[in-house]
C-alpha positions in Angstrom: 2.0 17.4 5.6 3.0 20.2 8.0 0.1 22.3 7.3 -2.4 19.3 8.3 -0.2 18.8 11.5 -0.5 22.5 12.4 -4.3 22.5 11.9 -4.9 19.4 14.0 -2.7 20.6 16.9 -4.7 23.9 16.8 -8.0 22.0 16.7 -7.4 19.1 19.0 -4.8 20.3 21.5 -5.7 17.2 23.8 -6.3 14.6 21.1 -3.9 11.6 21.0 -2.7 11.5 17.3 -0.9 8.1 17.4 -0.3 5.1 19.5 2.5 2.9 18.6 4.4 0.1 20.8 6.6 2.8 22.2 3.7 5.0 23.4 1.2 7.6 22.7 1.7 11.4 21.4 -0.7 14.2 21.1 -0.9 16.4 17.9 0.8 19.4 19.9 3.5 17.1 21.0 4.2 16.0 17.4 4.1 19.4 16.0 6.6 20.7 18.6 9.0 17.6 17.7 8.6 18.3 14.0 9.9 21.9 14.4 12.8 20.6 16.2 13.4 18.2 13.5 13.3 21.0 11.0 15.9 22.8 13.0 18.2 19.9 13.2 17.8 19.4 9.5 18.4 23.2 8.8 21.6 23.1 11.3 23.1 20.2 9.3 22.3 22.0 5.8 20.3 18.9 4.9 18.5 19.1 1.5 17.6 15.3 1.3 17.7 12.5 3.5 16.8 8.8 3.8 14.5 7.8 6.8 14.5 4.1 8.1 12.3 4.0 11.2 9.8 1.4 12.7 8.1 3.9 14.7 5.3 5.9 13.2 5.3 8.7 15.6 8.8 9.4 14.5 7.9 9.1 10.8 5.4 11.8 11.3 7.9 14.0 13.2 10.4 13.6 10.5 8.1 14.1 7.4 6.3 16.9 8.8 9.6 18.6 10.0 11.3 18.1 6.6 8.2 19.4 4.9 8.6 22.7 6.9 11.9 23.3 5.5 11.7 21.8 2.1 14.0 18.8 2.8 13.4 15.8 0.5 12.7 12.6 2.5 12.7 9.2 1.2 11.8 6.3 3.5 12.9 2.5 3.3 11.3 -0.2 4.9 11.9 -0.3 8.4 13.1 -3.9 8.4 15.1 -3.8 5.1 17.9 -6.1 4.8 21.2 -4.3 5.5 22.8 -5.3 2.4 19.9 -4.5 0.1 19.7 -1.1 1.8 23.2 -0.4 1.1 22.9 -1.2 -2.5 19.5 0.6 -2.9 20.0 3.7 -0.9 23.6 4.3 -2.7 21.8 4.2 -5.9 19.0 6.8 -4.7 21.9 9.2 -3.5 20.1 10.7 -0.6 22.2 11.7 2.4 22.1 11.6 5.4 20.5 8.5 6.7 18.1 9.1 9.6 17.8 5.7 11.8 18.0 4.0 14.7 19.6 0.9 13.3 23.5 0.8 13.9 23.9 -1.7 11.0 22.7 1.0 8.6 25.2 3.7 9.7 27.2 5.3 7.1 30.0 7.0 9.1 29.3 10.8 9.1 26.4 10.5 7.0 24.0 9.0 9.8 21.9 10.8 12.2 20.4 8.7 15.1 16.5 9.4 15.0 16.7 10.1 18.8 19.3 13.2 18.0 16.7 14.7 15.5 14.9 16.6 18.4 18.2 18.5 19.3 17.6 21.4 16.9 16.3 24.8 17.6 12.6 24.8 16.9 11.6 26.2 13.4 8.2 28.0 13.3 8.2 29.8 9.8 7.6 27.6 6.8 9.9 27.8 4.0 8.3 29.1 0.8 8.9 26.8 -2.3 8.5 23.1 -3.0 7.7 20.6 -0.2 9.3 17.6 -1.8 9.0 13.9 -0.6 9.9 10.8 -2.4 8.1 7.8 -2.1 9.6 4.3 -3.4 7.3 1.6 -5.1 6.8 -1.7 -3.3 8.8 -3.5 -5.8 6.4 -6.5 -6.3 7.5 -6.9 -9.8 11.2 -5.9 -9.4 13.5 -3.4 -7.8 11.6 -0.5 -6.2 11.6 2.6 -8.2 11.6 6.2 -6.4 8.9 8.7 -7.4 9.1 12.4 -6.6 6.4 14.0 -5.1 5.2 17.3 -3.5 3.2 17.5 -0.2 1.1 20.4 -1.6 0.1 18.3 -4.5 -0.5 15.1 -2.4 -2.7 17.1 0.1 -5.3 17.6 -2.7 -6.5 14.1 -2.1 -7.6 15.1 1.7 -8.7 18.8 0.9 -12.3 17.7 1.3 -11.9 15.4 4.4 -14.1 16.5 7.4 -12.8 16.2 10.9 -14.0 13.0 12.5 -11.9 13.0 15.7 -13.7 10.0 17.0 -12.1 7.7 14.3 -9.4 5.2 15.2 -7.6 4.2 11.9 -5.3 1.0 11.8 -2.0 1.5 10.3 -1.8 -1.8 8.1 0.5 -0.4 5.4 4.0 0.8 6.0 4.5 4.5 6.2 7.1 4.2 3.4 4.2 3.2 0.9 2.2 5.5 -0.9 -1.0 4.0 0.8 0.6 4.6 4.0 1.1 8.1 3.2 -2.6 8.4 2.1 -3.4 7.0 5.6 -1.2 9.4 7.4 -2.6 12.4 5.6 -6.2 11.3 6.1 -5.8 10.6 9.7 -4.3 13.9 10.3 -6.7 15.9 8.2 -9.7 14.2 10.1 -8.0 14.9 13.5 -8.5 11.3 14.2 -6.1 8.8 16.1 -3.7 6.3 14.4 -3.2 3.0 15.9 0.4 1.9 14.6 1.6 -1.5 15.6 5.0 -2.8 14.6 5.6 -5.3 13.2 2.7 -4.7 10.6 1.7 -8.0 9.9 -2.1 -9.1 9.7 -1.8 -11.0 13.0 -0.4 -7.7 14.7 -3.3 -5.6 13.1 -6.0 -8.1 14.4 -4.5 -7.8 17.9 -4.7 -4.1 17.4 -8.6 -4.3 16.5 -9.0 -6.3 19.6 -7.2 -4.1 22.0 -7.3 -0.6 20.8 -11.2 0.0 19.3 -10.2 0.6 16.0 -13.0 1.9 14.0 -11.3 2.2 10.5 -9.0 -0.2 8.5 -7.3 0.5 5.0 -5.4 -2.5 3.7 -4.5 -4.5 0.7 -6.9 -7.5 -0.3 -4.1 -10.0 0.7 -3.7 -8.3 4.0 -7.4 -8.5 4.6 -7.5 -12.2 3.4 -4.7 -12.9 6.2 -6.6 -11.0 9.0 -9.8 -12.8 8.2 -8.0 -16.2 8.3 -6.1 -15.1 11.3 -9.4 -14.4 13.2 -11.0 -17.6 12.3 -8.0 -19.7 13.2 -8.0 -18.0 16.6 -11.8 -18.2 17.0 -12.2 -14.4 18.0 -15.1 -12.2 17.2 -14.2 -9.2 15.2 -15.3 -5.8 16.2 -17.6 -3.7 14.3 -16.0 -1.2 12.0 -17.4 1.9 10.3 -14.9 2.0 7.4 -13.2 -0.9 5.4 -10.8 0.2 2.5 -9.0 -1.8 0.1 -6.4 -0.8 -2.3 -3.3 -1.8 -4.0 -4.7 -5.0 -5.7 -7.8 -6.1 -7.5 -10.6 -6.8 -4.7 -12.5 -10.1 -6.0 -16.2 -10.6 -5.3 -15.8 -13.4 -2.7 -13.5 -11.2 -0.7 -15.9 -8.3 -0.8 -18.8 -10.7 0.2 -16.4 -11.9 3.1 -15.8 -8.4 4.6 -19.4 -7.5 4.1 -20.3 -10.4 6.4 -17.6 -9.7 8.9 -18.5 -6.1 9.0 -22.0 -5.8 8.1 -22.4 -2.0 9.5 -19.0 -0.8 7.6 -18.8 1.5 4.5 -16.7 -0.7 2.2 -14.8 1.1 -0.4 -12.0 0.2 -3.0 -9.6 2.8 -4.0 -7.7 2.7 -7.1 -4.3 4.3 -6.7 -0.5 3.8 -7.4 2.7 5.3 -6.1 3.3 7.0 -9.5 -0.2 8.2 -10.4 -1.8 9.0 -6.9 -5.6 8.3 -6.0 -7.4 8.0 -9.2 -10.8 6.4 -8.3 -12.8 5.1 -5.5 -16.0 2.9 -5.5 -18.2 1.7 -2.6 -21.0 -0.2 -4.5 -19.7 -3.8 -3.3 -18.7 -4.8 -6.9 -15.2 -5.8 -8.0 -13.5 -3.6 -10.4 -14.6 -0.1 -11.5 -17.6 1.4 -13.2 -17.5 1.7 -16.9 -18.7 5.3 -16.4 -15.2 6.1 -14.8 -13.5 5.8 -18.3 -13.1 8.8 -20.5 -15.3 9.0 -23.5 -17.4 11.4 -25.5 -20.0 11.9 -22.9 -17.3 12.0 -19.8 -14.1 13.8 -21.4 -12.7 14.7 -18.0 -12.5 11.2 -16.6 -8.8 10.2 -15.9 -9.1 6.8 -16.9 -9.1 5.0 -20.3 -8.2 1.5 -21.9 -5.7 1.2 -24.7 -5.0 -2.3 -25.9 -6.1 -4.1 -22.8 -4.2 -1.7 -20.4 -5.5 0.7 -18.2 -4.0 4.2 -18.8 -4.5 7.1 -16.4 -3.8 11.0 -16.3 -3.6 12.3 -12.8 -3.2 15.8 -11.4 -2.1 14.6 -8.2 0.4 12.0 -9.7 4.1 12.1 -9.2 6.6 14.9 -10.6 8.7 12.0 -12.0 11.1 9.3 -11.0 14.4 10.1 -9.3 17.1 10.5 -11.9 14.6 11.6 -14.7 13.6 15.1 -15.8 10.1 16.3 -14.6 7.6 16.4 -17.6 7.4 19.6 -19.6 3.7 19.7 -20.1 1.6 21.6 -17.6 -1.3 19.3 -18.3 -1.3 15.7 -16.9 -0.5 13.4 -19.6 -1.9 9.6 -20.3 0.4 7.1 -18.7 0.3 3.3 -18.9 -0.4 1.8 -15.5 0.7 -1.8 -16.1 -2.8 -3.0 -15.0 -4.8 -5.1 -17.5 -8.3 -4.9 -17.8 -11.5 -6.0 -19.8 -14.7 -4.7 -19.9 -17.7 -7.1 -19.0 -21.1 -5.4 -19.0 -20.9 -2.1 -17.0 -17.6 -3.0 -15.3 -14.1 -2.6 -15.9 -12.6 -6.0 -14.5 -9.0 -6.2 -13.6 -7.3 -9.4 -15.1 -3.7 -8.7 -13.8 -0.5 -6.9 -14.5 1.5 -6.8 -17.7 4.4 -8.0 -15.5 2.8 -11.1 -14.4 1.4 -12.5 -17.7 2.8 -16.0 -18.1 3.8 -17.3 -21.6 2.8 -20.9 -21.9 4.2 -22.2 -25.2 3.0 -18.9 -26.8 -0.2 -18.6 -25.0 -0.5 -15.5 -22.6 -2.1 -16.6 -19.2 -3.3 -14.1 -16.7 -2.7 -15.5 -13.2 -5.3 -13.3 -11.4 -8.4 -14.8 -12.8 -7.2 -18.4 -12.1 -6.3 -17.3 -8.6 -9.6 -15.6 -8.0 -11.5 -19.2 -8.9 -9.2 -21.1 -6.6 -9.6 -18.5 -3.7 -13.4 -18.7 -4.0 -13.3 -22.5 -3.0 -14.8 -22.8 0.6 -11.8 -25.0 1.6 -9.3 -22.5 0.5 -8.1 -19.8 2.9 -6.1 -18.0 0.0 -4.0 -18.7 -3.0 -1.2 -17.5 -5.3 -0.8 -18.2 -9.1 2.2 -17.6 -10.9 4.7 -18.7 -13.5 7.2 -21.2 -13.3 10.0 -21.7 -15.9 9.7 -24.9 -17.8 12.1 -26.4 -20.4 9.5 -27.4 -22.8 7.0 -24.5 -23.0 9.1 -21.7 -21.5 6.7 -21.4 -18.5 4.0 -23.5 -16.7 1.3 -22.1 -14.3 1.9 -22.8 -10.8 -0.3 -22.6 -7.8 0.3 -22.4 -4.0 -2.8 -22.8 -1.9 -3.4 -22.4 1.8 -6.2 -24.7 2.7 -8.6 -24.3 5.7 -7.0 -25.7 8.9 -7.8 -29.3 9.7 -7.9 -31.1 6.4 -6.4 -34.6 6.2 -4.7 -36.1 3.2 -8.1 -37.3 2.0 -9.5 -33.8 2.3 -6.5 -32.3 0.6 -6.9 -34.9 -2.5 -10.7 -33.7 -2.6 -9.5 -30.2 -2.7 -7.2 -30.7 -5.7 -10.2 -32.2 -7.5 -12.2 -29.1 -6.6 -9.2 -26.8 -7.9 -9.2 -28.8 -11.3 -13.0 -28.3 -11.6 -12.8 -24.7 -10.8 -10.5 -24.0 -13.7 -12.0 -26.7 -16.1 -13.7 -24.5 -18.5 -10.6 -22.1 -18.8 -8.2 -22.8 -21.9 -5.8 -25.7 -21.3 -2.7 -23.6 -21.1 -4.1 -21.7 -18.1 -4.7 -24.9 -16.1 -2.0 -25.0 -13.1 0.5 -27.7 -13.8 1.8 -27.4 -10.2 -0.5 -27.2 -7.2 1.5 -27.1 -3.7 -0.4 -26.9 -0.5 1.5 -24.3 1.9 1.0 -22.7 5.2 1.6 -19.2 3.8 2.0 -17.3 0.5 4.5 -14.8 -0.7 4.0 -11.4 -0.2 5.7 -7.9 -0.6 4.3 -4.8 0.8 1.1 -6.8 1.8 0.7 -7.6 -1.7 0.5 -11.0 -3.3 3.7 -11.7 -5.6 3.0 -13.4 -8.8 6.2 -12.6 -10.9 8.0 -15.9 -12.4 9.9 -18.1 -10.5 12.7 -20.4 -11.6 
């Protein structure tokens, strides 16, 4: 991280690196502050710390400064509930807390973000590991903390060429793995990051319209919300040169909607995770991954394979291990289950859901994602969420929450219920939603759709 920032500052001394609600900062200004942050951490003999910070320019300063002196930083979501933070940060065991939020203060173990620039600048990089800890989004449970090294993460942007004209939207939280990827990519390309806060799709749309954004990376759920917001406001979307999706399966109808909205853009779908890093990227406009990406006799070096319907990965740029667990002994990356369920259809590896999302309806295993994609493809549906709900007789039933297009009256909603039933009619009976509720919004976490079981 610090090496990327040093190169960008040398190459683009006048370039605005980041624009946030609190102002703009150039690459040299960020580098100078990062060196001061490093000095503060050294003065306080810090080896690890927790960061809770909404402003992305400060996140860059802290991450780069910590990397300079080998301090392990673990971020938490900027608006995390105070009681949840107390429990989760205590379990992590990292000190001190770097934050501007007084409700997260832990006596002498807290450093206000504004005080981090008080240190004597450090310019010589410490040899050895450059640790950083990244927590999972926790869409299926309590977030886990994965240990990484900046020198390994930097491999994913080693081939990135400078494109200083680009202006990237920060749609992910900088505490997420995908957010870290965007930070690295923007700095490696000497581009400008537009980072609104809050980072809701409505805020992203406003940034697109105001700041001449040219590139956006976001989850499929985020893209659905952004497109729906644009339709509801009746605004014309600006042209983009790069549209990237990640974090969830991207259905064909969403890819088609993005192609219609941004006809000149290159549309890519990245397969990555907090634990395994970035594994594959496709830009052919089709959902899923090509079968050619799987390891087989004619492609033995590929990093993906399917075992019992679950995708496995071996990633050289993956995590070192979870916090609290020993690092793996083997020098070569080993195969690890991803939790992603897939099936091969023709020349494509198609995602059917997550192992944690499977609904057991009277002994029948139901995958919510294919049902959700059928409902979401209906013209009068903005978005949908399919999940399991506890049931006394069958153990669980399939439930759906549907956001209809604006303006439907009671008759229109009744017609939409019939359309939903028709859309899933050829699926096994256990897969049919027993509960369909029309809602104004769907549950998300980390800009991903939440599909776990509910009571």
